[in-house]
C-alpha positions as CSV (number, residue, x, y, z in Angstrom):
1,X,-16.1,7.3,9.3
2,X,-15.4,5.6,6.0
3,X,-16.7,2.5,4.5
4,X,-15.0,-0.9,5.0
5,X,-14.3,-2.5,1.6
6,X,-13.2,-6.1,1.0
7,X,-9.8,-5.7,-0.8
8,X,-8.5,-9.3,-1.1
9,X,-7.8,-12.5,0.7
10,X,-4.9,-12.7,3.1
11,X,-3.4,-15.5,0.9
12,X,-3.4,-13.1,-2.1
13,X,-0.3,-11.3,-0.7
14,X,3.0,-12.9,0.0
15,X,4.9,-11.8,3.1
16,X,6.9,-8.6,2.3
17,X,5.0,-7.9,-0.9
18,X,2.3,-5.5,-2.3
19,X,-0.7,-5.9,-4.6
20,X,-2.8,-3.5,-6.5
21,X,-6.5,-3.0,-5.6
22,X,-8.8,-0.8,-7.7
23,X,-12.1,0.4,-6.3
24,X,-14.6,3.1,-7.4
25,X,-12.1,4.7,-9.8
26,X,-9.2,4.8,-7.4
27,X,-6.1,2.7,-7.0
28,X,-4.8,1.4,-3.7
29,X,-1.8,-0.7,-2.7
30,X,-2.2,-3.4,-0.1
31,X,1.0,-4.6,1.8
32,X,1.9,-7.6,3.9
33,X,4.7,-6.8,6.3
34,X,7.4,-9.2,7.5
35,X,5.6,-9.3,10.9
36,X,2.5,-10.5,9.1
37,X,0.4,-7.4,9.4
38,X,-1.5,-5.7,6.6
39,X,-1.4,-2.1,5.5
40,X,-2.9,0.0,2.7
41,X,-2.0,3.3,1.0
42,X,-2.9,5.1,-2.1
43,X,-1.7,3.0,-5.0
44,X,0.1,5.7,-7.0
45,X,3.5,7.3,-6.3
46,X,3.0,11.0,-5.3
47,X,6.0,11.9,-7.6
48,X,4.8,10.8,-11.0
49,X,1.7,8.7,-10.4
50,X,3.3,5.3,-11.1
51,X,1.7,2.2,-9.7
52,X,3.4,1.2,-6.5
53,X,2.3,-2.4,-6.8
54,X,5.0,-2.7,-9.4
55,X,7.6,-1.6,-6.8
56,X,9.9,-3.4,-4.4
57,X,8.9,-4.0,-0.7
58,X,11.8,-4.1,1.8
59,X,10.9,-4.3,5.5
60,X,8.4,-1.4,6.0
61,X,9.4,0.5,2.8
62,X,7.9,0.5,-0.7
63,X,10.2,1.7,-3.5
64,X,8.6,3.2,-6.6
65,X,9.7,1.3,-9.7
66,X,10.3,4.5,-11.8
67,X,12.6,6.8,-9.9
68,X,13.2,4.7,-6.7
69,X,11.3,7.1,-4.4
70,X,10.7,5.4,-1.1
71,X,7.8,5.6,1.3
72,X,7.1,4.0,4.7
73,X,4.0,2.0,3.8
74,X,2.9,1.8,7.5
75,X,2.6,5.6,7.9
76,X,2.7,6.8,4.3
77,X,5.7,9.0,5.0
78,X,7.9,10.1,2.1
79,X,11.5,9.0,2.8
80,X,13.3,11.5,0.6
81,X,13.9,12.7,-3.0
82,X,12.5,12.5,-5.5
83,X,9.3,12.0,-3.4
84,X,8.4,14.8,-1.0
85,X,4.6,14.3,-0.6
86,X,3.4,11.6,1.8
87,X,1.1,8.8,0.7
88,X,-2.4,8.6,2.2
89,X,-2.7,5.5,4.3
90,X,-5.9,3.7,5.3
91,X,-7.0,1.7,8.3
92,X,-6.9,-2.1,7.7
93,X,-8.5,-5.0,9.4
94,X,-8.6,-8.8,8.7
95,X,-11.9,-10.7,9.0
96,X,-12.3,-14.3,8.2
97,X,-9.2,-14.4,6.0
98,X,-10.1,-11.2,4.1
99,X,-8.2,-7.9,4.1
100,X,-10.6,-5.0,4.6
101,X,-9.7,-1.3,4.1
102,X,-11.6,1.7,5.3
103,X,-12.0,4.3,2.6
């Protein structure tokens, strides 16, 4: 079991958006889906280590801002070239208006 870490307030993320969260020398991406659920993945694209928080969120997809690689942010699955390595995803829970991720 990991440790639950307070990542942000629910109000910090717009619907269908992503923000960057740095903790203990690592970068994460926190997402708010169109159905108002929260998700977390590693924050760097597996292709060239670009920050995904600068990318575009569409439905349940995050698109990397550099080469347009796409991932399903709910599962971390790579959705095709140029990305071929999945993102690590993390359990998320919401408590008292705060988004918590298990790392």
